[in-house]
C-alpha positions in Angstrom: -50.4 39.9 43.3 -53.8 38.3 43.2 -55.3 34.9 42.6 -58.1 34.3 40.0 -60.1 31.3 40.7 -62.1 29.5 38.0 -63.4 26.1 37.3 -60.4 25.3 35.1 -57.5 26.4 37.1 -55.7 29.3 38.7 -53.3 32.0 37.5 -51.1 34.2 39.6 -50.2 37.7 38.5 -47.8 40.4 39.6 -48.1 44.1 38.7 -44.3 44.4 38.5 -42.0 43.0 35.9 -42.7 39.3 36.2 -42.8 37.8 32.7 -43.7 34.2 33.5 -47.1 32.6 34.1 -47.8 29.6 36.3 -51.0 27.6 35.7 -52.3 24.7 37.8 -55.1 22.4 36.8 -57.7 21.0 39.3 -58.1 18.5 40.9 -54.9 16.8 39.8 -52.7 19.9 40.4 -50.6 19.6 37.3 -48.3 22.6 37.1 -47.3 24.3 33.9 -44.8 27.1 33.8 -44.8 29.5 30.8 -41.8 31.6 30.1 -39.9 33.3 27.3 -36.2 32.8 26.7 -34.5 34.8 24.0 -36.9 34.6 21.0 -38.9 31.5 22.0 -41.8 30.8 24.4 -41.8 27.7 26.5 -44.4 25.5 28.3 -42.7 23.5 31.1 -44.4 20.7 33.0 -43.2 20.5 36.6 -44.1 17.4 38.5 -41.8 17.9 41.6 -43.6 17.0 44.8 -43.6 19.4 47.8 -42.9 17.6 51.1 -44.5 20.0 53.5 -43.9 20.0 57.2 -46.9 21.5 59.0 -46.0 23.1 62.4 -48.2 24.2 65.3 -47.3 27.9 65.1 -50.2 30.2 64.3 -50.3 33.8 63.3 -52.7 36.5 62.0 -51.7 37.3 58.4 -53.8 40.3 57.3 -57.4 39.3 58.0 -56.7 35.5 58.0 -55.9 33.1 60.8 -52.9 31.2 59.4 -50.7 28.3 60.4 -47.1 27.7 59.6 -45.5 25.2 57.3 -42.0 24.7 55.8 -40.7 23.1 52.7 -37.6 22.7 50.6 -38.1 23.6 47.0 -35.9 24.6 44.1 -32.8 25.0 46.1 -34.3 27.1 48.9 -35.9 26.6 52.3 -39.4 28.2 52.4 -41.7 29.2 55.3 -45.4 29.4 54.4 -48.5 30.6 56.3 -51.8 29.0 55.1 -55.4 29.5 56.1 -58.1 26.9 56.2 -60.6 29.8 56.0 -60.1 29.6 52.2 -60.2 25.8 51.5 -58.0 25.8 48.3 -54.9 23.7 48.4 -53.1 26.4 46.4 -50.7 29.2 46.7 -48.5 31.6 44.7 -46.0 30.4 42.0 -45.8 26.6 42.0 -46.6 26.2 45.7 -49.6 24.0 46.6 -50.7 21.0 48.6 -51.4 22.5 52.1 -54.9 22.1 53.6 -55.7 25.8 52.9 -54.7 28.7 50.8 -51.1 30.0 51.3 -51.5 33.7 52.2 -47.7 34.3 52.7 -44.5 32.5 51.8 -40.9 33.6 51.9 -37.5 31.9 51.6 -35.0 31.7 54.4 -33.0 34.6 53.1 -36.1 36.9 52.9 -35.1 37.8 49.3 -38.2 36.1 47.8 -41.6 36.7 49.4 -45.2 36.4 48.2 -48.1 37.9 50.2 -51.7 37.5 49.1 -53.4 40.8 48.3 -56.8 39.8 46.8 -59.0 36.8 46.1 -61.9 37.1 43.7 -64.1 34.9 41.5 -64.4 35.5 37.8 -67.5 37.4 36.8 -69.9 35.7 34.4 -68.8 37.8 31.5 -65.1 37.2 32.2 -63.3 34.5 30.2 -60.3 32.6 31.5 -57.9 31.9 28.7 -54.9 29.6 29.3 -51.5 30.7 28.1 -51.5 27.5 26.1 -54.5 28.7 24.0 -53.3 32.3 23.3 -52.5 33.2 19.7 -48.8 33.5 18.9 -46.6 33.6 15.9 -44.6 30.5 16.8 -45.9 27.5 18.7 -44.9 26.9 22.3 -41.9 24.7 22.9 -42.9 22.0 25.4 -40.3 20.8 27.8 -40.0 19.0 31.1 -38.2 20.6 34.0 -34.9 18.9 33.4 -34.8 19.9 29.7 -35.9 23.5 30.6 -33.0 23.8 33.0 -30.5 23.0 30.2 -32.2 25.6 27.9 -32.2 28.1 30.7 -28.5 27.8 31.3 -27.9 27.9 27.5 -29.9 31.1 27.2 -27.9 32.8 30.0 -24.6 31.7 28.4 -25.8 32.6 24.8 -28.3 35.5 25.2 -28.5 36.3 21.5 -28.4 32.8 20.2 -31.8 32.9 18.6 -31.2 36.2 16.8 -27.8 34.9 15.4 -29.4 31.7 14.2 -32.1 33.8 12.4 -29.4 35.8 10.7 -27.4 32.7 9.8 -30.5 31.4 8.0 -30.7 34.5 5.9 -33.2 36.3 8.0 -33.2 40.1 7.8 -32.4 41.9 11.0 -32.2 45.7 11.2 -31.3 47.7 14.3 -31.9 51.4 14.6 -30.9 53.8 17.4 -32.5 57.3 17.4 -33.7 56.6 13.9 -30.3 55.7 12.5 -29.5 52.1 11.4 -26.6 50.5 13.3 -24.4 47.5 12.6 -26.3 44.3 13.6 -23.2 42.4 14.8 -22.1 45.3 16.9 -25.6 45.6 18.4 -25.7 41.9 19.2 -22.3 42.0 20.7 -23.3 44.9 23.0 -26.5 43.1 23.9 -24.5 39.9 24.9 -22.2 42.0 27.0 -25.1 43.7 28.9 -26.9 40.4 29.3 -23.9 38.7 30.8 -23.2 41.6 33.1 -26.9 41.4 34.2 -26.5 37.7 34.8 -23.7 38.2 37.2 -25.9 40.6 39.2 -29.0 38.4 38.8 -27.6 35.3 40.6 -30.3 35.2 43.2 -33.1 33.8 41.1 -36.1 32.2 42.7 -35.3 28.7 41.6 -31.6 28.5 42.6 -31.2 24.9 41.4 -31.5 26.1 37.8 -28.0 27.5 38.2 -26.6 24.4 39.9 
């Protein structure tokens, strides 16, 4: 994971399978969360405030001298280490607001952890493009956090809702397996079954309060 810093905002990336994007605008630190559910892409504004408790504990995190802070957010208790060596009040995911860059943060269960790997400035020939401005077939659906939570739960309970709605409007949907066409309803039924099985396993999501 690394942080790109530009005049407009910041964007955190992960080389693994993270599909979402978090963008923050400076200096007001408005937070926008971009994610796909089913067939739709969403832009979610998140104005929840982080009530940090800064502690006196200090530790060396990589090459940085860091100080400890704790916060409750999204149904979890988090411990962060921030460094004033990099004077950005920012951090991974939606975390921000400490007097220095967060170089490490993890939840109490140690099942979710972010560690800073690299900081770099954009080169003159590099162009930062917001997710909001990228070309897409359908427009972004703009929601606040409360409405997104309802949509998130609905998507988990009805994982093929978008595809079934498309079919009900007369849309043409064809599924093929190994070059052979298969029954669309059976394929959707199998997808729903797998999705619900995965949901039972994936009950330790980062924002636990989405499930509450």
